N, C-alpha and C positions, 0 to 999 in steps of 0.2 A: 179497827175497823166497822165500819157502818153497819147500823141494824141494818137497813135496808135493805131487801131483797136479793142476793147475789152480791152485797156490798156492793152493789152500784150506785152511784150521784145520782139521783134520779132527780129530776126536773122541775117535778111539780108539788109540792109537800101536801097537799090534798088528796093526791095518787097514792103517794108513798105514805099514811097512815093507812087509806085504803087497805091497800097491797097486802102489808103490815097484818092490819086485820084479818084480815082471808086469810093468808096461809098459817095464821095462828089457829082458826078456824079449821084449817083443810088438817094440822098436824095434831088436833084434839077429836077430830072425828078418824082420823088414821089411827089412833091408839084403841078408840072404842071402835075401829073395825076388825083389831086383829088379838080382842081381846077374848079370852077363853075360861070356861067354868075349870078345863084339864088345864094342871096344872106345865105342863111340860110342854104343850100345843101352844101353850099362851108365853111360856119363853122363847120357847125357836122360830115363833110366826113374829115376834118386837126382835127378836135378835136384830136385822137389818134395820129396821125401821128406828130402834134405840140409836146406829149407826150414822143415822145424819146423812149426808147428803144434801146435793144443792136444792133438790124440787125444786128443778126445772121445770119437768111438765104439767104441775099443779098450776105454777108462775103463769103457764103460759097459757090453759085453763082461765087463771081471770083477768090476764091482761086478755084476752079474744072477749071476754065479757062485756070489755067496757063499752063495745059496740052492738050496745042492745042495753037490756036491762039489767046492768049487774047486780043488784041484789035479787033475781029472778031463785028462785027456791033450788032449783038444779046445780048451779054450779059452784059448791064447795064439794056436791055430792059429787058430782063429776071430777073434779081435782081431784078427791078422794080417790075414786078409782084409777085413775091411771095411774099413780103412786105405785098402788098396789100393785096394778099392774108389771110398771116396770121393777117391783122388786120380786115380784115372783119370778121374772124372768132370769133376774141376779140368785136366784139360789139353782135355777137350771140350768144357767153358763158357767155357773164354777165348779157341775161333776161336772158337764160337755168339755169343762177345759182342765180340769183337773187342778186346779186354782186351791192353793194355800193361803191365801189372803183375800182379805176384800175389804175395804174402806182400812187399810193398816191394822186391821184386828183377824184374827183366823177366821178360816171363812165357812157358814153353817157346814159343809161337808166334811172338811176336817175336824169341827169341833166336834161334830157327830156323826154321821156319817153319809153315804152317799144317797142314803134311801128317805133316811129322815129330811133333806136336805129337799129332794123331788117333793116329799106327799106335805112340805111348806106351802114349798113352791104352790102343789094342788091348793093348798087351803088356801092358800091366799088369793088366786085366781076365782075359786068358790067365792069368795068374800066378795069381792070385784062383781060379779056376776049378780048376787043380791043386791046389791047397791045399784044397781045398774035396771035389774026388773022392775026399779021402785022410777026411774028414768023415764023409762017406757020402751016401748017398740023401734022406735031408732034411734037409741042407744046403743042397745044388744045389737043392730045392726050392723052400728059404724067396730063395734065391739068386735065381731064375729070379722069382720073384714080385718080389723087390727091383727086380731088375733092367726088370721089364716095367712097373712103378710110376716109377722114375727118368727111363727113355724117355717115358710117355706122359706127364710132368712136365713136360719137356722138349718135346717136340711140343703140346702146352696152350699154353704159355709163347709159345714161336715163334707160333702162328697168332692167339693172343690171343682177350681174349670169345666167345662164341656170340653168336647177335644176341640180346638183347633183355636176355645175363647182366650180371648187377650184376659189374663188372669187380674189386670188395674182394671178392666171393665167388668170380672166378674164381682172382685170386691168390693165397688162401687154400689154393685146393683144389691153383694148383701147387705153395706151398711141401710140405703136405703130402706132396705124388710125389714133389718134387722133394729134399726134405730130411726130412721125418719119418719116410719108407720106411724108410733107411738108418737112421735109428735107432733106431725100432721095431726092425730088423733084429739092430742089436747087441744091444739088451737079448733079446732070441728066442733068440738064437747062445749067448747065456751064458748063461742060466737052462739050455736045451737039452743043452749039452756040460753042464754040471755035474750034470744028470740031477735038475734042483730040478722039484717037483708040476707037474701041466698045468698047475692054477687060478693057479701065481704064474710058468709060462711065459707066461701068457696074459697076468696082469697087468703084469708088465715089460716087455713089448708095446706094450701100450695106452701107460703112462709114455713110454718109447722114443718113438713117435709124438707123443703131446703136447709134451713135453720139447722136440722135436724142432722141432716149428712154432717154439714159444716163443724158441727157440735160435736161429733164422732168423729171426724177425720183433726179434729183439735186434740181431744183428747186420748186419742193415740198417739200425736207427737210431743204433749207433755210427757206419757211413759216413757217415749223415749229421751228425750229433752233434759227434764225437770232435775233440779240434784237433791230433793226433798221425796215428801209423799204428797205431792202437789194434787196427783191422778187420785191418789187414794189407797195405792200400790207401792210396791217396793219400784221403784224406776227401773225399768225392760223387762218388766213380767213378762209381756208378751215376747220379746225379745228370747226371753229361758225358755218360754213354754212352746217356742215355736208359730206362735202364732203368727199368720201377714196379718202384716200396718201394710198403707199405703207407699211410704220412705221405702222399704221392705222390699218391698214388690216390684218398687224401680229401680231400685239397684239390683236385683235381682235379671235384669231385663239389661242393663248396661254389658255392652259388647268391649270394653277398657277390658283389657288384660290386666291389668292394674286391680281392678277388686273381683279378684279368680280369692284371693283369699275371704271377703268379706261374704262373698255369694257361697263357698262354701260354709261359713259358719252360719249364714242365714236358712241355706236348705236344713236343715236340723235342729230340734231340743239341745237347751243350751245348759244342761245341771251342773258341765263342771265351770267354776268360777272365773277362773281364768280367761276360758275362753268367755264368756258372757260379757267379762269387761273388756276381753278385745274387741267383741263384735260390736260393742255398745260407742267402743269410742270410733272404730270406725265408719261405723252408721253418723256418724253423731257428726263429723266431717265432710260425709257425702253431699252431694249436692243431692242428692234424693231428697235431704228433709227439705229443702229449698223449695223444690218440685214440691213434695207432699205441702208443703206449708199454702206456696200459688193456690193450689188445689180447694183446701179449705174455703181460702179467700173468694174465692172463685165461685163456691156455692153462701158465703154469708153475702156475696155482694148480689147473688142473686134472690138471695131473698131480701133481701134491700128493695129491688128494683117490684116485688111484687107489692111494696106499701103507698107504690103511690094512689096506687087503686082505694086505697083507704081514706076514710077522713081525718084531715088535720084534726090535730089535737094532743094535749099529755101522754097518751098509749101509743098513738103509733109511734111519737117521740122514743117513748121506753124501748118498743119492740127495735127502732131501728138502735137503739144503745147496745140489745141484744145481742145484734148483728155485729159490733165491733167486741163486747165481750169473748162472744164467744172465738173467735181465733187472736183478742191480744193476750190468749193464754199460751200462745205456739212461738211467742217474740223472744 
C-alpha cells in the first residue's frame, strides 16, 4: 500500500510529499484538538479519531489550497475543523441509526451509551467552533451554513420523502445535505484560507459538493457488494438496519413481479441472519446495483467537468484522480 493519501499513485512527487506532510500536521493538530484534562472525555473524544478513516475531507482542504498560497496559516486548521465536524456527525449518526459498529469496531454508543455518544459529538463540535473563531467570521459563516444543511439532511432522512415525492430524488437530496455539504465546505475552506481567486473558490466548492455525493453513493454500494470490511462496517449493515440506499430504493420501485420477495425484505429491518443474507444476495444480483453505480459515475463525471475551469497542474490532476478513486471502489 502506498503512503500517498488514500493510497493513490500521485503524478507529482513534490506535491505528494507536501500532501503527506500536510496530512501529518492535520493528524497532529487533530489529536491536540480532542485532548482534555478529563481522562474520560479525552478517551471518548479520541475514540473515533484513533479508529482512523480516509481523512478525505482534510485532504480536499489541502488540495484546494494548492490554488492559492498553500502555506497560509489557516489551511491546516481548516482541515482539522472539517474532520472534527465529520467525526462529530458520526457519533450522532450512530445514535440515530442505533449502529453497533463503526469502522469495524464497537460504535461509541454501544461501547458507552447514547447520551455519552451525543455529548461527545457535541464536544467535538465545540472544539471545531473554537478553532473556527480563530479563522475569522467568514469561516464561521461557512460552518453555520454547512451545519444547517447537515441538520436539514438528517431531518429529511428521519421523516422520509414528502407525500408524492420520488424516494430516489429525496434520497439524493439527503446525501447532498448530509455528505456533499461538508465536502463542499472542505473545498471552500482550503481555497479561501489560501487566498485563491474567488472564481476558483466557487469551482472548488462545486467540485466538493459533486464529488461528495459520488463518494457517499459509492460507499453505499461498497456496503452492499464488498466481501470484507472495506466499508468500515460489516457488509450489508445498512440493509440489516433498514437504512435506505439508492440501489435498494431503485429495487423497491421495480414493477417486476419477480422482485416481490426482495421488496418485502427491503421494506423492513433484517435482524434475522438468514433473511439478511437472502436480501443481500438478491440485491447484489439485481440491476438496481448497476443503476446506482451509473448514478455514482454521473456525479463523479460532473465533478470532473468543474475542473476544466481551474488552472492546469498537478493539483488539478490529483482532483481528477479523486473522481476515479471514489467510483473505482464500487467495481
